[in-house]
N, C-alpha and C positions, 0 to 999 in steps of 0.2 A: 246319637250313639257312637262311641269311637270303637272300630274294630280292626284289628290288624293282624295278619298273618306271619309270624316269623318262624322259618324252618330252623331246627336246632337239633345239635347232638350228632352223633356219628352216624345214625340212621334218617337225619333230616325229617325227625317227625314233626308234624306242624302243629306249633305252640300258638295259641290265639290270646292276644290282648286284648281285653273288653273294658270299656268305661263308660260312665255317664258325662256329657259333655257340661253338664250344670254342676254337679256335685264332684267331679273329678275323681269319686270312687271307682276302684277299678278290680278287676279279676286276672288273673293267669291262668290259662288252661293248659295242661299238658307240656310243663317246660322241659323237654327232654335232654337239653344239656345247654352250654352257653348262657349260665345265669348272668355274667355280667353285662353282657349284650342285651339279653332281655331288661335286665333293670335300668341300663341306659337309656334304652328306647321308652321305658314307661317313664323314666326323669323328663325325657323331652316331648314327652305327652302331659306332664304334670298331674299324672294319675298316683293317688293314694292306694296301694295295693290293700285289698281286705280278706282276699280269697285267692287260695291256690287249688284248683278244682282239676281232678283228675278223672278222665274218660275210662281209664283202667290202670292197673297196676305195672304193666309191662316195664322194665327198665329204660327202653328207648323213651319212654313218656314220662319219667319222674326223675331223670338225672340231675335236673337243675333246681330240685324242689329244696333239698335241705340249705342250700347257701341261699336261695331267694327267701326262704323261711327267716334266716336267721338276719336278713338285711332287712326285710320288711315286719316282720313280727304277723304275717297275714296267717289265716286259719287255713289249715289242709284239710280239703273234704274230698272223701271218696266213698265209694261203696263197701260196706263191710266185707260182702263176699270175694273180693280181691285182696284182703289184708294178708292173706297167705303167702304173697308174691313179696311183700315186704319182710316176711320172717323166714326167708331164705329161698324162697321159690324162683326169684330171678337169677339166683349164681347158678343153680343148674340149667335154666333156660337159655339164659346169655350170658356165657362165659365172658365175651369181650367187655361186658359190662358189670363184672363182679365186684368192682370196686367203688361203685356207686355209695355215695353216702347215704344212709337210711334215716328214717325218721317216723314219728308217731302221726296217726290221724288224730285231727283235733275233732272234727264232726262226721257222722257217718251221713250220707246223702243216699235216698232210695226213690222209685217210683213215685209221681205224684209232687215230689217236693218243689220248692220255689224258693230261689236264692235273691234277694233284692240289692240292687246296686243303683242308690238314688231312685230314680223312675224306671230304670230298666228290671225287668223280670227275666231270670234265667229259669225255665222249668226243665227239670230232671224227668228223663225218660230212660227205665231200666231196659237193655238190649243184651240180655245174656248169648254166649255162643262163641265169641271168640275168646273170652274170659267169662267166669261165673258172673261177675260183678261190674261187667261193662255199662257204660251208661251213654246216651246221647243227650245233648244240652239244645234246647230250642228256644230263640230269642227273638221275638217277632218273626220275620221272614226268613231267619237264619237258622239252620240245623248243624251243629258241630257232631258230627257222628262218630267221633274216635276211631277204632279200627274195625267198625261195623260194616260199614257202606263204604266202597271207594267208587270212584267214576268207572262204570264197567265191571266191577269186581265187588267182592267181599273180604272179610278178614280173614286170617288163616284160622284154622280149627285144629290143626295137629298137633297144637301144642296140650300138655298135660290139662286135663277139665275143660277142653275146649270140645265143640258141637256142633257139627255141620246143621244137624237137624235144627237144633235150638236158634243158631244165627239167622237161619231162612225165617224161621217162626218170628224172630223179633223183627227183621228186615218188613214181612207182610203184615204184621199185626200192630206194629209200633212205628214204622217209619212210612211206608207206602201209602198208610191210611193218611196221610197230610196232605195239604195242596200240592197240586203240581208244581206251583211257582215258587215253592219253597227253594232257596238256596242251600245245597249241603256242602259244609266244609270239612273234609275227612281227617283222619290221623295222618295221612302222608297223601302227596300228590294233588292234584288239581281239584278245583271245585266242580259240582255238578248241581243239577236240580233234582226234584224228586220227580218231574215229570218225564225227565230225560232216563231216569234209571227204570222206571215202570214200562218205558219202550224199548230199551236197548239193552238193558242188563243182561247176560246170557244166564247168569247165575238164578235170576228169578224167573225168566223163562222157561230154563230147564226144570224147574221143581214148581210147576203149576200144578 
């Protein structure tokens, strides 16, 4: 499997490039900005980008979608519950990103869905709390957690439609039930593991 982290955009959100080594089919997850650089990197890898997958709809995770869609024709996949962010929600939430070019979702994804890239399977896990339609993506021993779970922390819940109770429930019932060895790659910052977060994440311990 091809897997690369590419921090992008004003807030350096982690964009993830995933591909199948044999078929060279690829997906871009959360392109928050720098679409030209992301596309160049995909070109170096020889990837044919089939999907743009969004863990949630906040502006710092979608800033490069419009241009990448135009260049690749890839299908844009996102949970329907976050579509409100593409219809004006982001402008009030993040004024610094008010000039983002918006787009239409090609296909909605939800809990239990599987996206195939050659021999690679991406499993969708709904994790509401940071946003109503937030998702995580599991690929073998990798979990892309969006802005739900960070190393030693959790996503903000003070935005409109955020819920602290929901994000804690999502983490405990959807993510921490996975194997300790699973590598967690969040929407911002360094990677971690499920085992580490079970032991050391203060938000989890404080809400047992």
